[in-house]
VEXDREN-2710 file (C-alpha; in Angstrom, 1 decimal):
% VEXDREN-2710
k/r/px/py/pz
1/MET/-15.1/27.6/19.9
2/GLY/-16.7/31.0/19.9
3/THR/-20.3/31.5/19.9
4/VAL/-22.3/30.6/16.8
5/SER/-25.4/32.7/16.3
6/ALA/-27.7/31.7/13.4
7/GLY/-29.9/34.7/12.5
8/ASN/-32.9/35.6/14.4
9/PHE/-33.0/39.4/13.9
10/TYR/-35.1/39.9/17.1
11/GLN/-32.4/38.1/19.1
12/ASP/-29.3/39.7/17.5
13/PHE/-30.2/43.2/16.4
14/ASP/-32.0/46.4/17.4
15/ILE/-33.4/48.8/14.8
16/THR/-31.9/52.1/16.0
17/TRP/-33.3/54.8/13.8
18/GLY/-35.7/55.6/11.0
19/ASP/-39.1/55.9/12.8
20/GLY/-40.5/52.5/11.7
21/ARG/-38.7/52.5/8.4
22/GLY/-36.6/49.5/9.6
23/LYS/-38.7/46.3/10.1
24/ILE/-38.1/42.8/11.3
25/LEU/-40.4/40.4/9.5
26/ASP/-41.1/36.6/9.1
27/ASN/-40.6/35.7/12.7
28/GLY/-37.2/37.3/12.8
29/GLN/-35.9/35.8/9.6
30/LEU/-36.0/38.9/7.5
31/LEU/-35.0/42.6/8.1
32/THR/-35.8/45.4/5.7
33/LEU/-34.5/49.0/5.7
34/ASN/-36.4/51.8/3.9
35/LEU/-35.4/55.2/2.7
36/ASP/-37.7/58.1/1.7
37/LYS/-37.2/61.8/1.4
38/ALA/-37.7/62.3/5.1
39/SER/-35.4/59.7/6.5
40/GLY/-33.4/56.6/6.0
41/SER/-33.1/53.8/8.7
42/GLY/-30.6/51.6/10.4
43/PHE/-29.9/48.8/12.9
44/GLN/-27.1/47.5/15.1
45/SER/-26.1/44.3/16.8
46/LYS/-27.0/43.8/20.4
47/ASN/-23.6/42.1/20.9
48/GLU/-20.0/43.4/20.6
49/TYR/-17.5/41.2/18.8
50/LEU/-13.7/40.9/19.1
51/PHE/-12.8/38.7/16.1
52/GLY/-15.1/36.5/14.2
53/ASN/-16.4/35.1/10.9
54/ILE/-19.5/37.1/10.1
55/ASP/-21.9/36.5/7.2
56/MET/-25.0/38.4/6.1
57/GLN/-27.1/38.1/3.1
58/LEU/-28.2/41.3/1.5
59/LYS/-30.5/42.2/-1.4
60/LEU/-29.9/45.8/-2.5
61/VAL/-32.2/48.6/-3.6
62/PRO/-33.4/47.7/-7.2
63/GLY/-34.0/49.9/-10.2
64/ASN/-32.8/53.5/-10.0
65/SER/-30.8/53.5/-6.8
66/ALA/-28.6/56.5/-7.7
67/GLY/-27.8/58.6/-4.6
68/THR/-28.5/55.9/-2.1
69/VAL/-25.9/54.1/0.1
70/THR/-26.4/50.8/1.9
71/ALA/-23.7/50.4/4.5
72/TYR/-22.9/47.2/6.4
73/TYR/-19.9/47.4/8.7
74/LEU/-18.2/46.6/12.0
75/SER/-17.2/49.5/14.2
76/SER/-16.0/50.5/17.6
77/GLN/-16.7/53.9/19.2
78/GLY/-14.7/57.0/19.9
79/PRO/-12.1/59.2/18.1
80/THR/-9.6/56.3/17.7
81/HIS/-12.2/53.8/16.6
82/ASP/-11.6/50.7/14.4
83/GLU/-14.0/50.0/11.5
84/ILE/-14.4/47.4/8.8
85/ASP/-16.6/48.6/6.0
86/PHE/-18.8/47.4/3.2
87/GLU/-20.7/50.2/1.5
88/PHE/-22.9/49.7/-1.6
89/LEU/-23.2/52.9/-3.7
90/GLY/-26.3/53.0/-5.8
91/ASN/-26.5/53.8/-9.5
92/LEU/-28.9/54.5/-12.4
93/SER/-31.0/51.6/-13.6
94/GLY/-28.8/49.2/-15.5
95/GLU/-25.6/50.7/-14.3
96/PRO/-23.5/48.7/-11.8
97/TYR/-23.4/49.3/-8.1
98/THR/-20.0/50.2/-6.6
99/LEU/-18.9/48.1/-3.6
100/HIS/-16.7/50.3/-1.5
101/THR/-14.5/48.7/1.2
102/ASN/-12.4/50.4/3.8
103/VAL/-10.5/49.6/7.0
104/PHE/-10.0/52.1/9.8
105/THR/-7.5/51.6/12.6
106/GLN/-7.1/53.9/15.5
107/GLY/-9.4/56.4/13.8
108/LYS/-7.5/56.4/10.6
109/GLY/-9.1/55.2/7.3
110/ASN/-8.1/56.2/3.8
111/ARG/-7.8/52.6/2.7
112/GLU/-10.5/52.5/0.1
113/MET/-10.7/49.7/-2.4
114/GLN/-13.8/49.7/-4.7
115/PHE/-15.3/47.0/-6.9
116/HIS/-18.0/46.2/-9.3
117/LEU/-19.8/42.9/-8.7
118/TRP/-20.0/40.0/-11.1
119/PHE/-23.8/39.7/-10.7
120/ASP/-26.8/42.0/-10.2
121/PRO/-27.0/42.5/-6.4
122/THR/-30.6/43.7/-6.5
123/GLU/-32.1/40.5/-8.1
124/ASP/-31.4/38.1/-5.3
125/PHE/-29.7/37.8/-1.9
126/HIS/-25.9/37.4/-1.9
127/THR/-23.6/36.7/1.1
128/TYR/-21.2/39.4/2.2
129/SER/-18.7/38.2/4.8
130/ILE/-16.0/39.5/7.0
131/LEU/-13.4/37.2/8.4
132/TRP/-11.6/39.0/11.2
133/ASN/-8.9/37.3/13.2
134/PRO/-5.6/38.4/14.7
135/GLY/-3.8/38.0/11.4
136/HIS/-6.2/39.2/8.8
137/VAL/-9.4/41.1/7.8
138/ILE/-10.7/39.3/4.8
139/PHE/-13.7/40.7/2.8
140/MET/-15.7/38.0/0.9
141/VAL/-18.6/38.0/-1.5
142/ASP/-20.4/34.7/-1.9
143/GLY/-17.3/33.0/-0.5
144/THR/-14.9/34.7/-3.0
145/PRO/-12.3/36.8/-1.2
146/ILE/-12.0/40.3/-2.7
147/ARG/-9.6/41.9/-0.1
148/ASP/-7.2/40.8/2.5
149/PHE/-6.0/43.4/5.0
150/LYS/-3.1/41.7/6.8
151/ASN/-1.7/42.4/10.2
152/LEU/1.5/44.3/9.5
153/GLU/2.1/45.8/12.9
154/SER/5.7/44.7/12.5
155/ARG/5.9/47.5/9.8
156/GLY/4.2/50.0/12.0
157/VAL/0.7/49.6/10.5
158/ALA/-2.0/49.5/13.1
159/PHE/-4.4/46.5/13.1
160/PRO/-7.9/46.2/14.6
161/LYS/-7.3/43.8/17.5
162/ASN/-8.3/45.2/20.9
163/GLN/-11.5/47.3/20.4
164/PRO/-14.7/45.3/20.3
165/MET/-17.0/46.2/17.5
166/ARG/-20.7/46.1/16.9
167/ILE/-22.3/45.3/13.5
168/TYR/-24.1/48.3/12.0
169/SER/-26.1/48.7/8.8
170/SER/-28.0/51.7/7.4
171/LEU/-29.7/52.9/4.2
172/TRP/-29.4/56.6/3.6
173/ASN/-29.3/59.3/1.0
174/ALA/-25.8/60.5/0.1
175/ASP/-26.4/62.0/-3.3
176/ASP/-23.9/64.7/-2.7
177/TRP/-21.1/62.1/-3.4
178/ALA/-22.4/58.6/-3.8
179/THR/-23.2/58.3/-7.5
180/GLN/-20.7/59.4/-10.2
181/GLY/-19.1/61.8/-7.8
182/GLY/-22.4/63.4/-6.8
183/ARG/-23.4/64.3/-10.3
184/ILE/-26.5/62.0/-10.2
185/LYS/-29.1/62.9/-7.6
186/THR/-31.6/60.7/-5.9
187/ASP/-34.9/60.4/-7.8
188/TRP/-37.5/60.7/-5.0
189/THR/-40.3/59.7/-7.3
190/LYS/-38.9/56.2/-7.0
191/ALA/-39.1/56.2/-3.1
192/PRO/-39.4/54.4/-0.8
193/PHE/-36.1/52.6/-1.5
194/ALA/-35.7/49.2/0.3
195/ALA/-32.8/46.9/1.1
196/SER/-33.3/43.4/2.6
197/TYR/-31.3/41.3/5.0
198/ARG/-31.4/37.6/6.0
199/ASN/-29.4/34.6/7.2
200/PHE/-27.1/36.5/9.6
201/ASN/-24.5/34.2/11.0
202/ALA/-21.7/35.0/13.4
203/ASP/-19.1/32.4/14.5
204/ALA/-17.5/35.0/16.7
205/CYS/-16.1/36.0/20.0
206/ILE/-18.7/37.9/21.9
207/LEU/-17.6/40.4/24.5
208/SER/-19.7/40.8/27.5
209/SER/-18.7/42.7/30.7
210/GLY/-15.1/42.7/29.6
211/THR/-14.7/39.0/29.0
212/SER/-14.7/37.3/25.6
213/SER/-16.8/34.2/24.9
214/CYS/-13.9/32.4/23.2
215/ASN/-11.0/32.6/25.5
216/SER/-10.8/28.8/25.8
217/GLN/-11.1/27.1/22.4
218/LYS/-10.7/28.8/19.1
219/SER/-12.6/27.9/15.9
220/ASP/-11.1/27.1/12.6
221/TRP/-11.4/30.8/11.6
222/TRP/-9.0/32.0/14.3
223/ASN/-5.9/31.0/12.3
224/GLN/-7.5/31.0/8.9
225/GLU/-5.7/32.7/6.0
226/LEU/-6.1/32.5/2.2
227/ASP/-4.9/29.2/0.8
228/SER/-3.5/29.2/-2.8
229/THR/-7.0/28.5/-4.3
230/SER/-8.5/31.5/-2.4
231/GLN/-5.6/33.7/-3.4
232/GLU/-6.3/32.8/-7.0
233/ARG/-10.0/33.7/-6.6
234/MET/-9.0/37.0/-5.0
235/ARG/-6.6/37.8/-7.8
236/TRP/-9.5/37.0/-10.3
237/ALA/-11.8/39.4/-8.5
238/GLN/-9.2/42.2/-8.2
239/GLU/-8.0/41.9/-11.8
240/ASN/-11.5/41.9/-13.3
241/TYR/-13.7/43.8/-10.9
242/MET/-11.6/46.3/-8.8
243/ILE/-12.2/49.8/-10.0
244/TYR/-10.2/51.8/-7.4
245/ASN/-7.3/50.8/-5.2
246/TYR/-5.7/53.4/-2.8
247/CYS/-2.5/51.4/-3.1
248/THR/-2.1/52.5/-6.7
249/ASP/-3.2/56.1/-6.3
250/LEU/0.2/57.9/-6.5
251/LYS/-1.4/61.3/-6.9
252/ARG/-3.2/61.0/-3.6
253/PHE/-0.1/60.0/-1.7
254/PRO/2.7/62.2/-3.1
255/GLN/4.9/61.5/-0.1
256/GLY/4.8/57.8/-0.8
257/LEU/2.1/55.0/-0.6
258/PRO/1.1/53.7/2.8
259/PRO/3.5/51.0/4.1
260/GLU/1.0/48.2/3.8
261/CYS/0.8/48.8/0.0
262/SER/4.3/47.5/-0.5
263/VAL/3.3/44.0/0.7
264/ALA/1.6/41.9/-2.0
END
């Protein structure tokens, strides 16, 4: 079945940096990260996961968030690490956030797809999910899939499948590149900037001392893929809200697009 963990931040996460700028509140139900001119902050999961269906609700930095980045991702360690990324790039008040997604396999990324959202992610909490099983890495926003990175090892494309990953999140200043290519800088008069997290849920295989918690029975998510309704929803999101797709960037790949790009 895998292990279902319904969010108590004290139980599931450690705040790893930021000198008190990261806080767990409300008896473990809420986590906040803060950024000021001196430092950002971040946290990581106590557990390592090897496949799972992972949800987190986030409320992003409101107002003028230009220059700030809120990252929420899964990653292993080392030079040939695997990583599954959500990054939220801030913007001027009233201008949309950019949701940046990427998948690294064996230390190699360069698979960026970027989106705007169909709502204001600073007004309320929204659910950002990663479904990671042996066939797919599916990124979802409020249950709508926006990206499906398929296992195409048969075509020589590496897939994240044997490196356990922790969940990480951080809020930091990246005004050298984050907003409009780095043209818009962070307005420190608006600091501190804050992002909030709640309702973490992991139906996932937890790795401890080399053995996985779900070797026996597998949950529904283990074989899950997008049905036709979900594929329609993903098409809707990509056609209306995707603003960058590495698979259509011919200038960037003059030798030819990466092999996974030829598979719809």
